[in-house]
C-alpha positions in Angstrom: 177.0 47.5 -9.4 174.9 49.1 -12.2 175.1 47.8 -15.5 173.4 51.1 -16.9 175.9 53.2 -14.8 179.0 50.7 -16.9 177.6 51.0 -20.0 177.2 54.9 -19.9 180.7 55.0 -18.9 181.6 53.2 -21.9 179.4 54.7 -24.4 181.1 57.2 -26.2 184.9 55.9 -25.6 187.1 55.7 -29.1 189.1 52.6 -28.8 192.5 53.2 -29.9 194.5 51.1 -32.2 196.3 48.6 -31.8 193.7 46.9 -29.7 193.0 43.7 -28.4 190.5 41.2 -27.1 191.6 39.0 -24.0 189.2 35.6 -24.0 189.5 33.6 -20.6 189.1 29.8 -20.5 188.9 28.5 -17.2 188.8 25.2 -17.2 192.0 22.8 -16.2 192.0 19.1 -16.3 193.6 19.5 -13.0 195.1 22.2 -10.5 198.6 22.7 -9.9 199.8 23.4 -6.4 201.2 26.4 -7.4 198.3 28.0 -9.1 196.2 30.8 -7.9 194.7 31.6 -11.4 191.0 31.8 -11.8 190.6 28.2 -13.1 188.4 25.2 -12.1 188.8 21.4 -12.7 185.6 19.7 -13.6 185.2 18.6 -9.9 185.7 21.9 -8.4 182.8 23.3 -10.5 180.1 20.6 -9.7 177.0 20.2 -12.1 175.8 23.1 -13.8 178.8 24.4 -15.3 179.9 23.0 -18.1 183.1 23.1 -20.0 181.8 21.8 -23.2 179.1 24.6 -23.4 181.2 27.5 -22.6 182.2 28.3 -26.2 178.4 29.3 -26.4 178.5 31.8 -23.3 182.0 33.3 -24.4 180.4 33.8 -27.9 177.2 35.3 -26.1 179.8 37.9 -24.5 181.2 38.9 -27.7 178.0 39.5 -29.4 177.3 41.7 -26.0 180.2 43.3 -26.5 179.7 44.5 -29.7 176.8 46.1 -28.5 178.3 48.2 -26.2 181.3 49.1 -28.6 179.5 49.7 -32.2 182.5 51.4 -33.2 185.3 49.6 -32.7 187.6 48.8 -35.4 189.2 45.9 -36.6 191.0 43.7 -33.8 194.5 43.7 -34.1 195.6 40.9 -31.3 193.4 38.0 -29.8 194.6 36.1 -27.1 193.1 33.2 -25.7 194.4 32.3 -21.9 193.6 30.8 -19.2 193.5 27.5 -17.5 193.8 25.4 -20.5 192.3 26.8 -23.7 192.9 23.7 -25.7 190.3 21.5 -23.2 187.6 23.4 -25.3 188.8 21.6 -28.6 189.8 23.1 -31.4 186.6 23.1 -33.1 185.2 25.0 -30.2 188.2 27.9 -30.5 187.8 28.0 -33.8 184.3 28.9 -33.4 185.5 31.8 -30.9 188.1 33.0 -33.3 185.1 33.0 -35.9 182.8 35.2 -33.8 185.5 37.9 -33.5 185.8 38.3 -36.7 182.0 38.5 -37.5 181.2 40.7 -34.8 184.1 42.7 -35.2 186.7 42.0 -38.2 190.5 41.4 -37.9 192.9 43.8 -39.1 195.4 42.7 -41.7 197.8 40.6 -39.8 195.8 40.5 -36.9 198.1 38.3 -34.3 195.8 35.1 -32.8 197.3 33.8 -29.7 196.2 30.7 -27.8 197.4 28.7 -24.6 197.6 25.2 -24.2 199.1 22.5 -22.3 201.4 20.2 -24.0 199.3 17.1 -23.6 195.8 19.1 -24.0 196.4 19.4 -28.0 197.4 16.9 -30.9 199.1 17.2 -34.1 195.5 17.2 -35.7 194.2 19.9 -33.6 197.5 21.8 -33.9 196.5 21.7 -37.9 192.8 22.7 -37.6 194.2 26.1 -35.6 196.3 26.8 -37.6 194.2 26.3 -41.0 191.9 28.6 -38.9 194.1 31.4 -38.7 195.5 31.4 -35.3 199.3 32.3 -35.6 200.6 32.0 -32.4 200.9 29.1 -29.7 202.5 29.4 -26.1 202.3 25.9 -24.3 202.9 25.7 -20.7 206.4 23.4 -20.4 207.7 25.2 -16.6 210.1 22.3 -17.3 211.9 19.2 -18.6 213.1 18.1 -15.5 210.9 15.1 -14.5 210.9 16.0 -10.4 210.6 20.0 -11.1 207.4 18.8 -13.0 206.5 16.2 -10.3 206.8 19.4 -7.6 205.1 21.6 -10.0 202.0 18.9 -10.2 202.1 19.1 -14.1 200.6 16.2 -15.7 202.6 16.1 -19.0 206.4 14.6 -19.4 209.2 16.3 -21.0 209.2 14.1 -24.2 205.6 15.0 -24.6 206.4 18.8 -24.0 209.3 18.9 -26.9 206.9 16.5 -29.1 204.3 19.2 -28.6 206.6 22.1 -29.8 207.8 20.4 -32.9 204.4 19.4 -33.7 203.5 23.5 -33.7 205.7 23.8 -36.0 205.3 20.9 -38.1 201.5 22.3 -38.5 202.7 25.6 -39.8 202.8 28.2 -36.9 205.8 30.4 -37.5 205.2 31.8 -33.5 205.7 29.2 -30.9 206.3 30.1 -27.3 207.6 28.2 -24.0 206.7 28.7 -20.7 209.2 28.2 -18.3 209.4 28.1 -14.2 212.5 28.7 -12.0 213.4 28.3 -8.9 211.3 25.3 -8.0 213.0 23.9 -4.8 214.6 20.7 -5.7 215.7 22.3 -9.2 219.5 22.4 -10.2 221.5 24.4 -12.5 221.5 21.3 -14.7 218.0 21.0 -14.8 217.1 24.5 -15.9 219.8 24.4 -18.4 218.6 21.6 -19.7 215.1 23.0 -20.2 215.8 26.3 -21.4 218.5 24.6 -23.9 215.9 21.8 -24.8 212.9 24.2 -25.7 215.2 26.3 -27.5 216.5 23.6 -29.9 212.9 22.6 -31.1 213.2 26.3 -32.7 210.7 28.3 -31.3 211.0 32.1 -31.1 209.3 33.2 -27.5 210.4 32.1 -24.5 209.0 33.0 -21.3 210.2 32.4 -17.8 209.2 33.2 -14.6 210.2 32.5 -10.8 208.2 30.2 -9.0 206.1 32.3 -6.0 204.4 30.7 -3.2 201.0 32.6 -3.6 198.8 32.4 -0.4 196.0 30.4 -0.4 197.4 27.2 -2.6 198.5 24.2 -2.1 202.0 24.9 -2.5 201.4 27.6 0.1 200.1 24.7 2.2 203.0 22.6 1.9 205.8 25.0 2.7 203.6 26.3 5.9 204.3 22.5 6.7 207.7 22.3 6.0 207.2 19.8 3.0 208.8 21.8 0.8 211.3 24.2 1.1 210.4 28.1 0.6 212.1 29.2 -2.8 215.5 30.4 -2.6 215.6 34.7 -3.7 219.3 34.4 -4.4 218.9 31.2 -6.4 216.2 32.5 -8.3 218.5 35.9 -9.3 221.0 33.4 -10.3 218.5 31.2 -12.3 217.0 34.2 -14.3 220.9 35.7 -14.8 221.3 31.9 -16.5 218.0 31.9 -18.6 218.8 35.4 -20.2 222.7 34.0 -21.0 221.3 30.8 -22.4 218.3 32.6 -24.5 220.7 35.7 -25.5 223.4 32.9 -26.9 220.6 31.5 -29.1 219.7 34.4 -30.4 216.8 35.5 -28.5 216.9 39.6 -27.0 214.4 40.3 -23.8 211.8 42.6 -24.3 209.8 42.5 -21.4 211.4 41.4 -17.8 210.3 37.6 -18.0 210.3 37.3 -22.0 212.9 36.9 -24.6 212.1 36.7 -28.4 214.0 36.2 -31.6 213.3 39.1 -33.9 209.3 39.5 -34.9 208.7 36.8 -32.5 207.6 39.6 -29.8 204.0 38.7 -28.4 202.1 42.2 -29.7 199.2 41.2 -27.4 201.3 41.4 -24.5 203.4 44.4 -25.3 199.7 46.3 -25.6 199.3 45.4 -21.8 202.8 47.1 -21.0 202.2 49.8 -23.3 198.5 51.1 -22.1 196.6 50.0 -25.3 193.2 49.0 -24.7 191.7 45.7 -24.6 188.4 43.8 -23.7 188.5 41.3 -21.4 185.8 38.3 -21.9 185.5 35.0 -19.8 184.9 34.6 -15.9 187.4 37.2 -13.8 188.6 38.7 -16.8 189.8 42.3 -16.6 189.1 45.2 -20.0 190.9 48.6 -20.5 189.6 51.8 -22.0 191.8 54.3 -21.7 191.2 55.5 -18.0 188.2 53.4 -17.6 189.2 49.7 -15.7 186.3 46.5 -15.5 186.1 43.2 -14.3 184.0 40.2 -15.0 182.2 38.2 -12.4 184.8 35.0 -11.4 182.8 32.4 -11.2 181.9 30.3 -14.6 178.1 29.8 -13.1 177.7 33.1 -12.1 178.9 34.6 -15.6 177.1 32.1 -17.2 173.9 32.8 -15.9 174.7 36.5 -16.6 175.4 35.9 -20.1 172.0 33.6 -20.8 170.3 37.0 -19.3 171.1 38.9 -22.2 173.9 40.7 -19.7 177.1 41.7 -19.8 178.9 40.0 -17.0 180.5 43.0 -15.3 181.4 42.9 -11.5 182.6 46.3 -10.8 184.7 49.0 -12.6 186.7 52.3 -12.4 188.0 55.7 -13.9 191.4 56.2 -13.1 192.4 59.8 -12.4 195.0 61.3 -14.7 197.8 60.9 -12.0 196.9 57.4 -11.5 196.8 56.5 -15.3 200.1 58.0 -15.5 201.5 55.9 -12.6 200.3 52.7 -14.1 201.9 53.4 -17.5 205.8 54.0 -15.8 204.9 51.2 -13.7 204.3 48.9 -16.9 206.3 50.6 -19.2 209.6 50.4 -17.3 209.4 46.6 -17.5 209.6 46.9 -21.3 213.1 47.2 -23.2 212.5 50.5 -24.7 211.7 51.5 -21.4 209.9 54.9 -20.8 210.1 58.5 -21.3 212.3 60.3 -18.6 209.5 63.0 -18.4 207.2 60.1 -16.9 209.5 60.4 -13.9 209.8 62.8 -11.4 213.8 64.5 -11.4 214.3 62.7 -8.2 213.0 59.4 -8.9 214.7 59.0 -11.6 218.0 60.3 -10.2 217.8 58.1 -7.3 217.0 54.9 -9.9 220.3 55.7 -11.8 222.7 56.4 -8.6 221.5 52.7 -7.5 222.0 51.2 -10.7 219.1 50.1 -11.4 217.8 52.2 -14.5 219.9 53.9 -17.2 219.2 56.7 -19.6 219.5 55.8 -23.5 220.4 58.6 -25.9 216.7 58.6 -26.8 215.6 60.1 -23.3 214.2 57.1 -22.2 214.6 55.4 -18.7 215.5 51.9 -19.0 216.2 48.9 -17.0 219.6 47.5 -16.6 220.7 44.0 -16.0 221.0 44.3 -12.0 217.6 46.7 -12.1 216.0 43.8 -14.0 216.7 41.4 -11.5 215.0 44.0 -8.8 212.3 45.0 -11.3 209.5 44.6 -8.7 211.5 46.9 -6.2 211.4 49.6 -8.9 208.2 49.4 -9.6 207.9 49.9 -6.0 210.0 52.9 -5.9 207.6 54.6 -8.5 204.7 53.8 -7.2 205.6 55.3 -3.9 207.6 58.1 -5.1 
């Protein structure tokens, strides 16, 4: 791919506010069997790719990005994800945040999030992040049931998860999220109820819950293929989703995206930007960016990524410009997952009528198509029907 052609495509494009920056940290202390994200352990990377120097490469991309976007407004949201960003250490994350601020500027009341594993940061590190301006932290709890954590190959204990959530509150974080996975083989109703109630009792204001999916090529897929672990049951997963929704609602949260619940003002503004078609720059190996109809993605392997940065070039591996029809369809497929839905004008009459007749979508008084409770359970089906209308 020509670096020049991509830069020509980017140049002259205005960035719409609010806009965000996503920063990918591809390191994990160990690889969970179900994960197919672009992440690596030290053993998988081998020599020549240093976790300790990764922040330098990421900062290099941010500076190159600023050169490509000279008229970019201050950043509204930052999300550092992975992987396990907190493996870099709090000081490195602060340097990355400071670079975003010095290169682009931060909007007033900017939302600044990092992901973390419960055992990858302590109270002191949390205080460093909060004092530096991080406003939000999202912990990969996954479950509070020991046998479920064992199946998922997580390294932390239930007690450490609860302690980390409380420590984040004590460090001054007002916005704290817990990620859970439901439908793991061997998980009981009581296991999930314990997990949901347990994290909610710590005072978090955001909950994400995802059904376990067996992704091809993962260790979990091989275990299922050998019969070591049964395939997750779709009906059980649907029942568990309804349980999460019921418990979160009882605790004062509302769903605002199919897999996300929040207390008032607790929604993740950065992720809402994805679902609402906002602009963002994606930095780091394999990260994706979006400006209007333009999409691009970075080189996936950290070694190739770092080499490109060291050469003074942006690490873009490919890009595309969506047609107007493709952009409208993508917008509809994302917005239908959000609580306020999408304007009916973005749906054809036939597709809208069919979705309403099947009880998957309802029409609000504002004229938006919104998923029903049944539609949330079958959100992927709704998206497929929109895609193949």
